[in-house]
C-alpha positions as CSV (number, residue, x, y, z in Angstrom):
1,M,-111.5,18.9,111.5
2,R,-108.8,22.0,111.1
3,L,-107.9,22.3,107.3
4,S,-104.4,23.4,106.7
5,P,-104.4,26.2,103.5
6,G,-103.0,23.5,101.4
7,W,-106.4,22.4,100.3
8,E,-107.1,25.7,98.6
9,R,-103.6,25.6,96.8
10,R,-104.6,22.2,95.5
11,Y,-107.7,23.6,94.3
12,S,-106.0,26.2,92.5
13,C,-103.2,24.0,91.1
14,A,-105.9,21.7,89.5
15,T,-107.8,24.5,87.9
16,V,-104.6,26.3,86.5
17,A,-103.5,22.9,84.9
18,A,-107.1,22.5,83.4
19,C,-106.9,25.9,82.0
20,T,-103.3,25.4,80.8
21,L,-104.1,22.1,79.0
22,K,-107.1,23.5,77.5
23,F,-109.7,20.9,78.8
24,P,-112.9,21.7,77.8
25,E,-114.3,25.2,79.1
26,E,-118.0,24.2,80.4
27,R,-116.5,21.0,82.3
28,R,-113.9,23.7,84.0
29,H,-116.5,25.9,85.0
30,N,-118.4,23.3,86.4
31,G,-115.5,22.2,88.6
32,L,-115.0,18.7,87.2
33,Y,-111.1,19.1,87.1
34,G,-111.1,21.1,90.4
35,F,-113.1,18.6,92.5
36,N,-110.8,15.8,93.0
37,G,-108.3,18.3,93.5
38,A,-110.0,19.8,96.6
39,L,-110.8,16.5,97.7
40,A,-107.2,15.5,97.8
41,G,-106.2,18.4,99.3
42,I,-108.3,18.1,102.2
43,G,-107.2,14.4,102.6
44,L,-103.5,15.1,102.3
45,C,-103.8,17.8,104.8
46,A,-105.9,15.8,107.2
47,T,-103.2,12.8,107.0
48,Y,-99.8,14.4,107.0
49,Q,-98.0,17.1,108.9
50,L,-97.9,20.7,107.6
51,G,-94.6,21.6,106.1
52,S,-92.9,22.3,102.7
53,A,-93.1,18.9,101.6
54,L,-96.9,18.9,102.1
55,L,-97.4,21.9,100.0
56,I,-95.1,20.6,97.1
57,W,-97.2,17.3,97.1
58,V,-100.5,19.7,97.4
59,A,-99.3,21.4,94.0
60,M,-97.9,18.3,92.0
61,A,-101.5,16.4,92.9
62,G,-103.5,19.1,92.0
63,V,-101.7,19.0,88.3
64,L,-102.1,15.2,88.6
65,T,-105.8,14.9,89.5
66,A,-106.8,17.1,87.0
67,M,-105.1,15.1,84.4
68,L,-106.4,12.0,85.8
69,T,-109.9,13.3,85.7
70,R,-109.5,14.2,81.9
71,F,-107.8,10.9,81.0
72,I,-111.0,8.9,82.8
73,E,-113.5,11.1,81.1
74,R,-112.1,10.5,77.8
75,M,-112.8,6.6,78.5
76,R,-116.2,7.4,78.8
77,I,-116.0,6.4,82.2
78,P,-117.4,8.5,85.3
79,P,-114.5,9.7,87.2
80,L,-116.1,9.7,90.3
81,T,-113.4,10.2,93.2
82,L,-111.0,7.8,91.5
83,P,-108.2,10.6,90.7
84,F,-108.6,11.4,94.7
85,V,-108.1,8.0,95.6
86,L,-105.2,7.2,93.3
87,S,-103.4,10.4,94.6
88,M,-103.7,9.3,98.3
89,W,-102.5,5.8,97.5
90,F,-99.4,7.4,95.7
91,A,-98.7,9.7,98.4
92,A,-98.9,6.7,100.7
93,A,-96.7,4.6,99.0
94,V,-93.9,7.0,98.4
95,G,-94.4,10.1,100.1
96,F,-92.5,9.1,103.3
97,H,-89.1,9.1,101.2
98,F,-90.1,12.7,99.9
99,G,-90.5,14.4,103.2
100,L,-94.4,13.4,104.2
101,R,-94.9,12.6,107.8
102,G,-98.0,11.3,109.0
103,L,-100.6,12.8,111.5
104,P,-101.4,10.6,114.4
105,P,-104.6,8.6,112.9
106,S,-108.0,9.6,114.3
107,A,-110.2,7.1,116.0
108,G,-112.4,6.6,112.9
109,V,-115.8,5.9,114.9
110,C,-119.1,7.1,114.2
111,G,-120.5,6.4,117.3
112,A,-122.5,3.2,118.9
113,T,-125.8,4.3,118.3
114,A,-127.6,4.3,114.9
115,F,-128.6,8.3,115.2
116,T,-124.9,9.3,115.7
117,H,-123.9,7.1,112.8
118,L,-126.2,8.1,110.5
119,F,-125.6,12.0,110.8
120,C,-121.6,11.1,111.4
121,S,-121.5,9.3,108.1
122,L,-122.7,12.5,106.6
123,G,-120.6,15.0,108.4
124,A,-117.4,12.9,107.7
125,A,-118.4,12.5,104.1
126,A,-118.2,16.2,103.5
127,F,-115.0,16.5,105.9
128,I,-117.1,19.0,108.2
129,G,-116.9,17.0,111.2
130,P,-119.3,14.7,113.8
131,A,-122.8,14.1,114.0
132,P,-124.0,17.5,115.0
133,L,-122.4,19.3,112.1
134,G,-123.6,16.2,109.8
135,M,-127.1,16.9,111.1
136,L,-127.0,20.3,110.2
137,L,-125.7,19.6,106.6
138,W,-128.5,16.9,106.3
139,A,-131.0,19.7,107.1
140,A,-129.9,22.0,104.4
141,L,-129.8,19.1,101.9
142,A,-133.3,17.8,102.7
143,R,-134.5,21.4,102.3
144,R,-133.3,21.6,98.9
145,D,-134.0,18.0,97.5
146,W,-136.1,15.7,100.1
147,H,-135.7,12.7,98.3
148,L,-131.7,12.7,98.0
149,A,-131.5,13.6,101.8
150,M,-133.6,10.5,102.7
151,W,-131.7,8.4,100.3
152,A,-128.6,9.7,102.1
153,L,-129.8,8.5,105.6
154,S,-130.9,5.2,104.0
155,G,-127.4,4.5,102.8
156,A,-125.9,5.4,106.1
157,A,-128.8,3.1,107.8
158,L,-127.7,0.4,105.7
159,S,-124.1,0.5,106.8
160,W,-125.0,0.8,110.5
161,L,-127.2,-2.4,110.3
162,G,-124.2,-4.0,108.2
163,I,-121.9,-3.0,111.0
164,A,-124.1,-4.4,113.9
165,L,-125.1,-7.8,111.9
166,A,-121.0,-8.2,111.0
167,S,-120.1,-7.4,114.7
168,W,-122.6,-10.1,115.8
169,L,-121.8,-12.8,113.3
170,F,-118.0,-12.3,113.5
171,P,-117.1,-11.2,117.1
172,G,-113.8,-9.9,117.8
173,S,-113.1,-9.1,114.0
174,G,-112.9,-5.8,114.6
175,V,-115.3,-4.3,111.7
176,E,-117.0,-2.0,114.1
177,A,-113.9,0.0,114.0
178,H,-114.2,0.7,110.4
179,G,-117.7,1.9,110.9
180,A,-116.8,5.5,109.5
181,G,-115.4,4.4,106.4
182,A,-118.1,2.0,105.5
183,G,-120.9,4.8,106.3
184,I,-119.0,7.2,104.1
185,N,-118.7,4.9,101.1
186,S,-122.2,3.3,101.5
187,L,-123.7,7.0,101.7
188,L,-121.8,7.9,98.7
189,A,-122.8,4.9,96.4
190,V,-126.4,5.3,97.4
191,L,-126.1,9.2,96.2
192,A,-124.2,8.6,93.0
193,L,-126.9,5.9,92.0
194,H,-129.8,8.0,92.8
195,T,-128.2,11.0,91.0
196,H,-127.8,8.4,88.0
197,Q,-131.6,7.2,88.4
198,C,-131.1,3.6,89.1
199,R,-133.9,2.1,90.3
200,W,-134.5,1.5,94.0
201,P,-133.3,-2.2,94.1
202,W,-129.9,-1.5,92.5
203,R,-129.4,1.6,94.5
204,L,-129.7,-0.8,97.7
205,A,-127.6,-3.4,95.9
206,G,-124.8,-0.9,95.1
207,T,-124.7,0.1,98.7
208,A,-124.7,-3.0,100.1
209,L,-121.5,-3.9,97.9
210,S,-120.1,-0.6,98.9
211,F,-120.5,-1.5,102.6
212,A,-119.0,-5.2,102.1
213,L,-116.1,-3.8,100.1
214,A,-115.3,-1.0,102.7
215,A,-115.5,-3.4,105.9
216,I,-113.6,-6.2,104.1
217,L,-110.8,-3.8,103.1
218,G,-110.8,-2.2,106.4
219,V,-110.4,-5.3,108.5
220,A,-107.5,-6.4,106.0
221,G,-105.8,-3.3,106.8
222,L,-105.8,-1.6,103.7
223,P,-106.5,2.1,103.1
224,C,-109.4,1.9,100.7
225,F,-110.7,5.8,101.0
226,T,-113.6,6.1,98.6
227,A,-112.6,3.0,96.4
228,P,-115.5,0.9,97.4
229,F,-118.1,3.5,96.4
230,I,-116.3,4.0,93.0
231,L,-116.2,0.1,92.3
232,A,-120.0,-0.4,93.5
233,T,-121.2,2.5,91.3
234,W,-119.2,1.2,88.3
235,S,-120.4,-2.1,88.9
236,V,-124.1,-1.0,89.2
237,L,-123.9,1.0,86.3
238,L,-122.4,-1.5,84.0
239,T,-124.8,-4.3,85.0
240,T,-127.9,-2.1,84.5
241,H,-126.4,-0.6,80.9
242,I,-127.1,2.8,82.2
243,K,-125.8,5.3,79.6
244,V,-123.6,7.8,81.6
245,N,-123.3,11.4,80.5
246,I,-119.6,12.6,81.1
């Protein structure tokens, strides 16, 4: 995927906003307030045509994501990628009236085989492209943290099994067209729950819930982005009463 310079502008806008509003210094240095800004910048640049309107939206949403992140963390809730999702929904709802013009949608398919789906999901989650690049990313991850890398593969594998099962149970539903989104959300959910040190049954349950939400919303034609992963992670953390350090 080719990125326009706008994603860098968004990251800097989010960081400048966090500094101007005097958000906690340690969290600023850890990238908490710039993370969702960078994600949203990449998402907008991958979804809309480059132009002055897009650059304005990039700047505005950079500030918005930083403020949303601070608001959510003050509620003692892990922000995850919620500011990114909200900014993308806002752009989809009103952006057309303010100059945004969409790009042709991509196929959104991560391959028909389990092997390509596993690594394509990882590559798509990191915005770096198809399965070969996803494999390189996984190798780097495995070198740093073998357990985390294997859990990442397990999340993608569960989504592939879910897509295959849903296609068999509901032929003609078109659920296989949403395999990429389901794979991304499943992978993110299992990584988040691993990071929060949930027990393995809860990791699998959260992954299954994230997959189901992504598949259902995808078939319904609703742009969910990473909302299924957020809802699944929050649900497991709330159910297991795990204390989250914000």
